[in-house]
DOMAR-547125 format. One record per residue (C-alpha): residue in one letter; y, z, x. Coordinates in steps of 0.02 Angstrom, whole numbers, plus 50000, padded with zeros to 5 digits. Example, Ala and Ser with C-alpha at 12.3 -4.5 7.8 and 13.67 -1.06 7.14 Angstrom:
A497755039050615 S499475035750684 
# end
This chain:
M527655549454083 A526925567054100 S526205575153945 P526925591353875 E525365600553930 K525605595054109 Q527435599854102 Q526995617454047 Q525745618954189 G526985612654317 L528245621454428 S529975623954347 L531535619654448 S533295623254383 S534405608254368 L536245611754387 F537585610454256 S538675622054357 C540295614554297 C539975616854112 L538565629454085 K538205647154148 R536825649054275 S535725658354150 D535865643854028 Q535415630054151 P533975618854089 E532375617254187 I531525601954258 T529635604054258 M528485595154379 T526585594954395 V526045601554564 L524365594454618 E523365596954773 P523785582954898 T522365570954941 L523245563455092 P523485572155259 M525205579655289 P526315568755401 P527245575355553 L528575588255515 Q530065576755553 E529395562955440 L529005575655305 D530805582355308 S531485564655288 M530325560955140 F530695577755059 T532585574755078 E532435558654978 L531515568054842 V532795582054833 D534215569354826 E533425561354673 L533335578254586 D535245580454597 L535135599054637 S536555610754679 E536855616754855 E536035633454818 H534445625454748 R534415612454885 A534445626255013 A533025635154921 M531985619254918 F532235615855103 A531775633955141 L529995631355072 P528535630255194 A527975613155252 E526355613855153 K527315617854992 K528515603555025 W527045591555045 Q526235597554884 I527845595054785 Y528125577954861 C526355571954822 S526435578754643 K528085569754610 K527425553354681 M525835554154577 E526895557554422 S527965542554462 E526415531554478 E525815537254307 N527495533254227 K527615515554292 N527695506754124 A529025498454017 T529725514853954 S530255520154127 W531665507254137 P533425509954061 E533445492253993 F532045496653872 Y532995511253796 I534635501753785 D533795487153694 Q532895499153577 L534525508453536 R535405492153495 Y533945486653387 I533875503153292 A535775502953265 A535705485153199 R534305489053078 K535205504753017 T536715494152982 L535865479352898 L534235485852824 A533625501952747 E532235508552857 E530655516752797 D530105534052852 E528895527452982 E530195516253061 E531435530553060 Q530185541953145 G529865528453275 G531705527053310 H531835545753324 K530405546053451 I531265532753558 V532895542553558 E531955558553600 S531045549353738 L532725543553809 K533365561353803 T531855567353901 A531985552954025 L533815556554060 R533355574454097 T531755571954197 Q531825554654277 P532455552654456 M534265550154499 K534095531354512 F533605530454328 V535215538954274 T536235528354393 H535455512354326 F535725518154147 I537565521054183 E537745504154270 L537005495554117 D538335504254010 G537045514553916 L538375527553870 S539375514653773 C537775509653682 I537515527853627 L539355530053577 N539355513753477 F537795519653387 L538695536053343 K540225526653280 S539235514653169 M538055527153086 D537955527952898 Y537865544252800 E535955545152802 T535855542752989 T537235555453013 E536185568352925 S534555563253011 Q533695569453168 I534195553553259 H536005559753259 T535445576153335 S534415567053466 L535875555553513 I536975570653543 G535515577553645 C535505561553749 I537335563953792 K536975582053834 S535525576853948 L536615563854030 M537925577054064 N536615587754150 N536765575454293 S538355576454397 Q538565557754400 G538225556254215 R539405570454176 A540805562154273 H540455545954181 V540545554254009 L542155563354050 G542905547654122 H542575537553964 C544145535753859 E543305538653688 S541735548753726 I542405566153683 N543295559753527 I541685551353463 I540675566953501 A541955577353402 Q541755565653253 S539965571753237 L540645588453172 A540805579753003 T538915580552978 E538075593652872 N536645595052997 I536815612153076 K535815607653232 T536955592853263 K538505603553240 V537835616653359 A537445603453490 V539185595853472 L540035612853486 E539005617053639 I539545600853724 L541385603253677 G541345621453732 A540535616453898 V541825602653925 C543195615953909 L542505623554068 V542635607354166 P544265604254260 G545335592754153 G544135594154006 H545055607453907 K546475596053857 K545235582153814 V544395594053691 L546065598353609 E546455579853595 A544725576953521 M545025590453389 L546685582353345 H545775565853331 Y544465574053217 Q545895580653107 T546445562853076 F544645556653060 A544175569852932 S545885569652844 E546115588352864 R547705598752862 T547405606553033 R546275602353178 F545205618253166 Q545035618752977 T543195612852977 L542715626253103 L543485640252999 T542665633352841 D540955633152924 L541275650352998 D541585657652826 R540255647552733 F538635655552673 T537125643852683 G535695655552638 R534765651352799 Y535065666152911 R534455659053077 D535375642453062 E536915651252995 V536985663653139 S536665649653264 L538105639353194 K539315653853183 T538865659253360 A539205641553423 I540885641153331 M541445657853403 S540885652853577 F541885636853560 I543425646353497 N543315658553643 A543115644253766 V544655635353695 L545675651453702 S545165657753873 Q544905641853974 G546075628354036 A547875633654018 G547265649553931 E546645656454098 T548415659754159 S549615656954014 L549865671253891 E551015660053790 F549665646853769 R548345659553712 I549535667353585 H550065650053525 L548275643853500 R547645660353428 Y549065660253302 E548395643553239 F546705651853204 L547535667153128 M548535656153010 L546875648852950 G546265666652910 I545035669853051 Q545305688653057 P544535692552883 V543105680752925 I542765690153087 D542705706452992 K541395698852875 L540375691953020 R540075709553082 S538845711452939 H537625699053017 D537185712153147 N536785699353281 S537065704853461 T537525687653527 L538745684353386 D539465701853403 R539745698853588 H540815683553547 L541745693053412 D542085707253531 F542735695353663 F543915687153537 E544635703953482 M544705711053659 L545685695953722 R546835697053572 N547165715653599 E547525713053785 D548745698953749 E549645709053615 L549775723753735 V550525712853872 L551745705353746 S552245722753686 K552615728353865 R553805713853884 F554865721153745 D554535739453788 A553695741853621 V552075750453570 H551535736553454 I552315720553389 E551935716353210 T551945697353216 K551835696753027 S553515705553011 A554985693653033 S556245707953037 Q555365717153178 M555225701353283 F557065697453253 E557585715053304 L556605713553466 I557405696753505 K559115703453461 K558845718853570 N558375708353721 L559745695253701 N561155706653647 H562625706953770 T561935691853863 E562545674053878 A561095668253769 Y561575679053619 P562915667053553 H561625653153558 L560405663853458 L561755666653327 S562135648153329 A560295643953301 L560185656353157 Q561795649853082 H561125632053086 C559495638053011 L560515644652865 M561155627152838 M559405619452838 P558855612252669 Y557925624752560 K557635614852401 Q555865608652381 S555755590352424 S554675578552524 T555695581352682 T556125599952671 L554495605752748 Q554615592952887 Y556255600352948 W555415617052978 V553875608853052 L554985599553172 L555895615553220 D554225624553243 R553555610653355 I555125610153459 V555035628853491 Q553165627553529 Q553485614253658 L554905624253734 V553705638753759 L552145629253813 Q552755615153923 T552525618854108 D553815617254244 K553035600654294 G553365593754119 E551525594654071 N550935600253899 P549335610953902 D549115607453717 V549325590653636 A551195587553631 P551825589853452 L553285578253491 E553145562453592 D554415558653729 F555065576253716 N555125582453895 V555735600353892 K555895600854081 N557055586054086 I558105592853944 V558185610354019 R558545602854189 M559955593054111 L560655608654029 V560405618654189 K561265605054286 E562675605254161 N562835624054184 E562625622254372 V563915608554375 K565105620054283 Q564725634054407 W564865621954552 K566525615954487 E567135633854478 Q566455637054653 V567225620854714 D568895625754638 T568755642854720 M568225635354885 R569585622254871 K570875635854847 E570145645554992 H570115629755095 Q571925626255050 N572395643955098 L571425642755260 Q572185625655290 K573915632755263 R573535647355378 F572805635455505 E574315623955495 K575435639155507 K574525645355663 E574515627755730 R576395626655708 E576565643455793 C575485637655939 E576415621255952 A578065630355950 K577465642756081 N576725629056189 K578305618856174 E579335633956222 K578165637256367 E578265619256427 D580145619156407 M580255635656499 V579185629256644 A580165613156653 M581795622656644 L581245634656782 N580755620156894 K582415611656863 M583365627856891 K582395630257052 D582865612757112 K584665615457059 L584705632257147 E584035624457306 R585355610757297 E586735623457268 S586035634157409 N586125619357527 D587885615357467 S588355633557495 K587685633157672 Q588655617257710 A590225624957635 K590005640357746 L589845629057899 Q591425619757850 V592335636357824 A591755642057995 E592375625858074 L594045627257986 S594215645358041 A593895640258220 R595195626558208 L596405638658130 Q596185650758275 Q596455636458396 L598055631758308 S598645649758308 S598315651558494 A599195635258527 S600765641758443 S601235650358607 V601295633558696 P603035626058715 G603455613658585 G602255621958466 P602655628158294 P603815643358286 V603045660358259 T603725671158119 S604385688558147 G602905695958056 G601755687758176 G601045676858040 V600585658958057 P601545646157956 V600635637157819 V599745621957886 P599125608657764 V597225607757774 L595825599557676 S595315607657513 V593765618157537 P592585621757390 H592415639957349 P590745646857407 H590525656857246 P590455649957069 P591975652556958 P591995667956847 P591205665956673 P592335662056525 P592885676456416 P591685680656274 P592045672456107 P592705682855965 P591405691355852 P590795681955697 P591435685055520 P590555695455388 P589635687155242 G590895676555155 G591245658155138 P589965648455243 P590775639155388 V590155621955430 F588865625755563 G589085615855721 M590925612155691 A591855628055738 P591355645355799 F591315659955680 A592975668355639 P593265686455687 P592755699355558 P594065706155437 P594605724155442 P593405736355360 A593565738255172 G592615745455025 P590825741454987 L591335726154888 G592815721354996 T594105725654859 V595645736954857 P595565751954738 Q596585748954579 K597195759754435 R595815758954305 K596165755854120 N595315764653978 I594245749453932 P592745751453815 Q591105749453908 P589695739053832 S588005747253809 N587145732453893 P587765721254035 L588705705653980 K588865688554058 S590305687654182 F591955678554152 N592345670654320 W594245672754329 S595425675754473 K596325692354460 L598145694554507 P598475708854629 E599515723254557 K600905720054682 N601185702854604 L601345709254425 E603155715554432 G604365704454339 T603005694154254 I602395692554078 W600875703054121 T601925718954121 E602265716653934 I600455713553883 D599325727553826 D597525721653803 L596965738653739 K597695734353569 V596525719353558 F594975730253572 Q595465738653408 V595315721953317 L593795714253404 D592015715653342 L591335722153507 E589535722653446 D589575704353399 L590375700253566 Q589055710453655 R587655701953558 T588345684553588 F588655686153776 S587305698253828 A586715696154006 Y584905698253949 Q584115681353924 K583135681153762 P581865666953761 Q581795657353597 K580345662653488 E579135648753448 A578305646653280 G576755657253267 D577085665753433 D577155684553413 T576995688253598 S578755682553641 A579495697853556 K578575708953678 R579295700453832 V580445710553942 K582255704953938 E582855697454102 L584565700854175 S585475685754245 V587295686054298 I587425670554408 D587745652854349 G586305645654249 R586165629054340 R586275637654508 A584925650054454 Q583805636054394 N583945626554558 C583625642554653 N582045645854551 I581425628254591 L581705631454776 L580795648154771 S579315640554679 R579175627054812 L579345639754951 K577905650554882 L578485666154974 T579015682954908 N580765689554938 E580055701855063 D579185687655157 I580805677755165 R581765693155222 H580465696755356 A580495678655416 I582395678855433 L582435695455524 T581075689855646 M581845672555667 D580285665355585 E579095668955726 Q577615664855611 E578345648055557 D578405652555372 L580015643155337 P579975624355364 K581565615755420 D581825606955254 M581665623455161 L582935631555277 E584125617555238 Q583905620955052 L584105639755077 L585795636655155 K586355629854986 F585955646454903 V586855658655015 P587545672954908 E589405670454883 K590645684654877 S590795683854687 D588895683854670 V588765699254781 E590075708654680 L589205704954514 L587485709254582 E588125725654656 E588735730854483 H586955729054414 K585945734954562 H585315749754459 E584415737054349 L583505728654491 E581835727854401 R582605718254256 M583485705454363 A582955687354348 K582035679754494 A583525670354565 D584705685254543 R583525697054630 F583275684654773 L585155682954800 Y585375701754789 E584025705654918 M584665692155035 S586415699155021 R585755715655090 I585375707155257 N586765709455383 H587585692655421 Y586295683555315 Q587205666855318 Q587505667355506 R585685672055537 L585105657855426 L586245645455515 S585655651555684 L583835650055633 Y584135632555565 F585025627355724 K583615634655830 K582285625055734 K583265608755736 F583875609955916 A582335602756001 E582235588755872 R584065584255891 V583945584456080 A582385573756069 E583355561155965 V584785560456090 K583805559156252 P582975542056218 K584675534556179 I585415540856340 R583885535356437 A583985517856359 L585815516456414 C585375521556591 L583895509856607 A584745494956525 S586295496856633 T585225498156790 E584195482756738 L585765472256716 V586435477256886 Q584795475456981 S584125459856894 R583825445257012 A583545432056880 L585125436056781 P586355430356918 Q585415413956935 L585445411556747 L587315414856743 Q587495402856887 V586605388956789 V587645392556635 L589255392256738 A588755375456810 F588385368356638 G590055374856573 N591105368256716 Y590235351356704 M590435349656516 N592205357056503 K593755348456570 G595555353256586 Q596035371256565 R594315376156499 G593475369656654 N593535374556837 A592995392256796 Y592355405356919 G591575416156785 F591455418956598 K591305433156476 V589545438056430 S589935434756246 S589925416256292 L588045416856312 N587815417056124 K588915401556106 I587735390556207 A586685386956053 D588235380855958 T588295364856061 K587195351655977 S586405336356057 S587125319356017 I585385311656006 D584445324755906 K585425337155803 N583945349155811 V584165350555999 T585535362056066 L586215365456239 L585125380956245 H583555370356215 Y584075358456351 M584535372356474 I582845380856446 S581925364756484 I582945363056644 L582605381156692 E580725379056664 K580705363556774 K581945368356910 F582065387356901 P580415393956830 K580755411956884 V582425412056795 A581605406756631 A580675423356630 F582245433956652 S581905443356488 E580505452856576 E581835461156685 L582865466756534 Q581565475956430 N582675490856384 V584165480456328 P583605479056145 E583465498056130 A585145500656215 S585965488656092 K585635501255953 V586605515456038 N588305519255966 M589275529156097 T590465536855970 E589055543855864 L588135549456020 E589625559156085 K589905566455912 E588105572655903 I588235580456075 G589875588656023 N589015595955869 L587635602755980 R588935610656094 T589865618555948 G588265624655866 L587665632456028 K589315641656046 S589175647855867 V587425654755899 E588075663156058 A589485671055958 E588245677755829 L587155684355970 H588645693856044 Y589005701055872 Q587215706755843 Q587155714656016 T588615725755969 Q587725732055812 S586815748555832 S585935748755662 L584645735255701 G582935739955635 P581275737755726 A580875722155623 D582515713855675 K582105702355822 F583665691955818 V584335697755986 P582765695256094 V582275678756011 V583995671156013 S584355677256191 Q582835667956254 F583305652856150 I585085652656216 T584475653056395 M583335638156371 A584485628556254 S585995630556370 F585055623356517 S584295609456411 F585995605156341 S586775604856514 E585455592256564 V585915581556415 E587745582256462 E587355577456641 S586245563256580 L587645557056467 S588885557456611 E587665547756718 A587385535156578 K589265532556558 E589435529956744 L588005517356750 F588665508456597 G590395506956676 K589595500356833 A588665487156731 L590285482056646 R591185480556811 H589715471156882 L589925457856749 G591825458256748 E592025466056577 D593405478056522 S592635495556518 S594015502356406 K593635490456264 M591775486856272 Q590545498956191 P588675499556231 D588095493156063 E589265478256076 F588905474756259 F587015476156253 G586995468256079 I587635452156160 F586155451756278 D584935456656140 T585535442256031 F585435430356177 L583665436056220 T583125432856041 A583925415656035 F583205411556206 S581435416056148 E581615405955987 A582255390956082 Q580755392056199 H579585391256049 D580565376555979 N580365367256143 E578505370556144 N578335364155965 M579355348556002 A578325344956157 R576725346956057 R577335335355919 K577865322456047 E576175323156130 E575295321055963 E576365305955919 E575965297856086 K574105300756060 R574225293755885 A575125278255948 L573795275456081 M572415277255952 E573255264955834 A573455252355975 Q571635254356024 L571065252455843 K572115236955823 K571375229655981 D569615233555922 R569925225455754 E570585209655836 Q569035208655945 A567915211555793 R568815198055694 K568625185555834 A566795189755855 K566525187855669 A567405171055666 N566285164955807 G564685171455724 N563665165455574 D564565168355409 E562985166355305 E562125182055365 G562835193755231 G563385192555052 E565125194954984 F564815212654923 D564115217655091 D565665210755175 L566775220955061 V565795236755100 S565905233155286 A567765230155278 L568015246055178 R566955255955302 S567875249255457 G569625249855381 D569935231155399 L570315230555215 F571925240455245 D572505230955400 K573885221255313 D574585236555223 L574505246955382 S575455233855484 K576765232255348 M577015251255345 N577215252155535 R578535238455531 K579545247755399 K579425263955500 Q580035255255659 R581475247355562 R582055264355496 R581965272055671 N583055258055744 L584355260355607 L584415279155640 D584655276755827 S586065264655801 S586955276555681 R586855290555810 E587585280055949 R589065273655849 P590215289355861 A589975290556048 T590545272356065 T592115276055967 L592585290756078 N592345280556235 Q593495267456171 
# end
């Protein structure tokens, strides 16, 4: 190892500690540069050798670049000097194993024996030598030291030191070893990666040795500059708090900072190290970016009284110390200025609770957070205040919770040691935020759901409008095509009629000219031709239209729509339809009263009756009219609930119609969800926007204003705003001209297509079913087979038939077989048909529409068509009435809408009538085809016979299939039993002929059980009993037939 003199003569190279020390504070590695004795190798070889040397020095990129920039001669000198130094140091002390063994030996002696001064000095020299070796030896020395776990050896020594060693120079040198190790990048990473290294180093602050404390504080301060090291230092200080049993983690530092030792240089050195450490803790790590963290950590020092101590430290008049003091106060002033700007204040006095509360209150006032601040303060009032062992801990817990709320990052990381374990502010805040977001989302969802429902309703409404328009368009196109075809047919018929007329005219002229021939018909004196009987000729022009129906009645009693046309309107009368009468001097109530629904006698009917002797004015003199008015007031006063003062402020509602009727009307209006104006508009426009569903129209027809309702509502029309909901609805509807007739017309218009669609399939089923019966090829053959069976089985008057009624088809299944009661004549006939007439057995495929036609009741069908005819005439009558009115407003679209509807509906209805006539004709043809009486047989009865027969025929077919399958299975089973029996007999014979001694008795039993021979006797006995029962059954079935034959 090089001597100190040689080191001072050598060239100094800076070794990097760039991650934890400033460049100006980097230690130097000294080497002796000697003149080389060997010739310089080629340049390429020299660069390779010099690269190995530089790698061992563990230099930074900047110093590496400086070294490689040296001239070749300088590189060779440095290389030779380093190699010669290495040759000189080749002894036992150059190996890490030596130092590790010596450290363990010294630690063991310190623990077991009290060392003398010489031995202690020897141990100190070894530790100092290790410190120098870790700083000056090549990289491979440090690497080997780390691999041999030399760091753990040093840390264990530090942990096991007694008080004397703690206060000795060995302690200082051990800390120096760790510092030298951390000068190397690999060693530094190893120290920081060790789980206990920083904590053990922090424990050395307990010593009274100032040099040791300074070295420890320098290491801890430097570690704060290393990425990830700041938090390790805070954890180490918390560990030291527990180790030294102190109240706070920085208490020792503040004690040493304020302590006077009497040794100026050591005292300034220690206080400078403490302030540098405090500044590093405050400004590095999370303190680089987080104002909250700096204020939080600085407050911990301020609570320990650092500010008065700093003021006293100014008296030392040391520039380095003053620089650290200035930095502390400058950083504090900047942070307080930034904090003040947040609250728009000049200065925040953090010692004043009232000022801080006012600032918080000012910022949170009129915000959503203010109630939570009040809640927190209110709960703080309820915290325990009496001195006890747990009182302080409540406030400590609250303080730590608030600290963690402020300090914890968005990633859930705590820059300081977490005061509370498993207290993740981010998760809790996220949960609360989610709760708030969920609430907001629910509100948004509810809003969006309502919007969606409204859009859905609008969409469905537009969809209904489009469907209605498309349906009208399709119906219009179809109607135009049919009208075109019908017009062409009528045009052709007209042309043929004209030709026939022309032919008849020609014949007539011939006959008139032939009248001059002798023997011809006599000629009249007027020269006219006598009347000659000729064929009836159809008129070339259509007959004149029928006279228009009478106009409809005014609003009154609702006629049954679709039964009879509207009655003609009555003669004009007063606004309420009443005759003016002589008015009595009757007292008038101050408020409207409920009505007494009586029937008044006309004045012309009063003469000679008891009513002429009655004077009701005398009664008014006796009555308590105020009580009567209060008891039967028309204003509905809702009952006041207990504790409800708002009911007295409600506006009185006026209701004059029947209560139950008003209640039902309110229910209808709430379901309809339309205003009175919307309903009025829909009725006037014939619901072009499809606002009124058919079921709602049907309900509205039940609440048509009656004449008595109109009279009562007219009396109180000046109090329209006070009217109840149902009363106002009836009143506004009564203002519509012919409201009931319009509503009926609208209802008929909406239901017309549906009713026609219900009728058409029935008529079509009748037509198709009748045609199928007439045109079926299999049906005559089936009837032929049935007729043959009947004539063969029946004798006497019931036999020798040429035909039978179709109702007889369903009596085929009533005839049972004499052999098997489960077999009927229908089963037998089907089996014959499948064998002899296979096409006839599938006759049901030719009668596919018969089941649908069996459901048609002709009486109900004709009644429905009659209702359609009557309803259409009623709508036409209302249309004629509205066309005569001159006071129709622009919103009234009854005439154009209904005119178009009448045109389409009339043509569609005429088609239905023609189809019904055709169906009747085809049905009659089918009846005649089968010899049935057309005057007595109805479609449902006639086709119902065939439907029942088709069902029975299908069931009998399935029965035959099942019986055939069972018979086949019984035959297979019988064959299998016979084969098994035969096999057993053969096995028994073979066994009798074989050797009986080959198996034991138990084996024989197993074999018999496996083969089934064990049950042979029982099986034979059971078969004999079954055969005996079958013979007895057959004989019992044959006995009645024998008796009849006799």
